[in-house]
N, C-alpha and C positions, 0 to 999 in steps of 0.2 A: 548419502543420507540427508545432508543439508538441503539438497535440491527439493526435498519433499516438504520443507518448512516454508510457509508463506513469508514470514517476516524474520529476518536474521540481522541482528545488530550486536555490535560489540560494545559493552558498557565499560568505559574507562573509569579509573579511580577518580574520586572527587576530593580535592584538597580539603583538609579539615577546616580551614578558614572559611570556605564557602558553606560548609555544613553548619558551622557554629554561628554564622552571622544572621542578620535579619533577612528574611526571604518571604516572598509572597507565593502562594500556591492555591490551586483549586481544591475545594473541599470534596470529599467523597460524594456528597449529595449533588454537587455541580457536575461531576464526572458522570454519575449515574444518569442525570437528566440528559446529558449530551449523548450518552450511549443509547438510552431509550428512544430519544428522538431519531437517531440514526437507524436503529432497528425498525422503528415504525415506518420510516421512509422505505426501507427495503421490503417490509411486510406488505405495504401498499403496492409497491411496484410489482411484486411477484405474487399478488393475491390470486391470480388465475393459474399459476404454475404450482407444482407440488414442491416448491422450495421456499425458504423463508429468509435467506441471506445470500450475500454475494459469494461467500465461500462455496456454495452449492451450485454455482453456475456451471453448466455444461459448455463444451466448446461452441455449440450453436448459440447458447444463451449469451456467451461472451461476445460473439459477433454482434448480437442485437443490443446489448446493454452497456458494452464497454467500447464504444466506437471512438476511434482516434483519427485525427486528420493527418495529412501528409507530413507536416512538420513534426508532429508527435511520433509518427512512424520512424522518421529519421533519427530522432532522439533515442528511441528504443533500439534501432539498428546499431547506433554508435555504442550503446551500452552492451549489446550482445557481442559486438566485435571486441570491445575492451575487456569484458569480463568472461567471455566464453560461455555465455548462458545457454541453457538447454531449452527445448521446446516447452517443457514443464514450467520453467521459470517465466516464459512468455505469458502463459495463462495466469500464473500467480501474480505477476506484476500488474496485469490489467485488472484483476479482481481487487487487489489492494488499492490501486488508483481509483477504482469505482467507489470503494469504501471511503477513501479520503475525500472524494468529491461529495459523497453523501453526508459526511460529518459537517461539511461546509454548506450543506443544502444546495449544492450545485447540480443542475440537471445534467450537465455535460462534464466530461473529464477534461481538465485544463492541463496545459503542459507542466505546470508546477506540481499538479497532483501526480502526474506520471513520473516526474523527476524525483519526487519524494518516495514514491513506491520503489523506484530503482535503487535509491539509497538504502532501502530496507533489505536489499540483497547483499549487504556489505560482506558477508562471509564468503560469497562467491569470489570476491577479489583475491582472497587469500588462497583459494583453491587454484586460481589461474596464475597468481603471482603478480597481479597488477592492481592499480587503484584507478577507479573511474572518477574522472573530474568533470 
């Protein structure tokens, strides 16, 4: 069942001291602006297709819009071997990496976008019994 979820993260407890102290954070308006900017990037990219966001990419579209280089493929291969990921996870990781790149207004997926997307599959490590580092 978890394999069908794009982003899987475990939220650990936050110590009270961190919650009660001074902290800086983004406002809802700032987050909304960032999300809208990212959505507009995707709307523009897919304007000639019948899709409006990365989540709707078909396998053929993933090949076109989520290209990765040899080094990134090796990183993904290592994650698959360590976590025992499925073919479904492959597509989901690439779509999430594309979204992370879009948030940063990056035309291409960078290795750190891919690494972050892999980390969002954290629940897979529990299914396999290993931790990807």
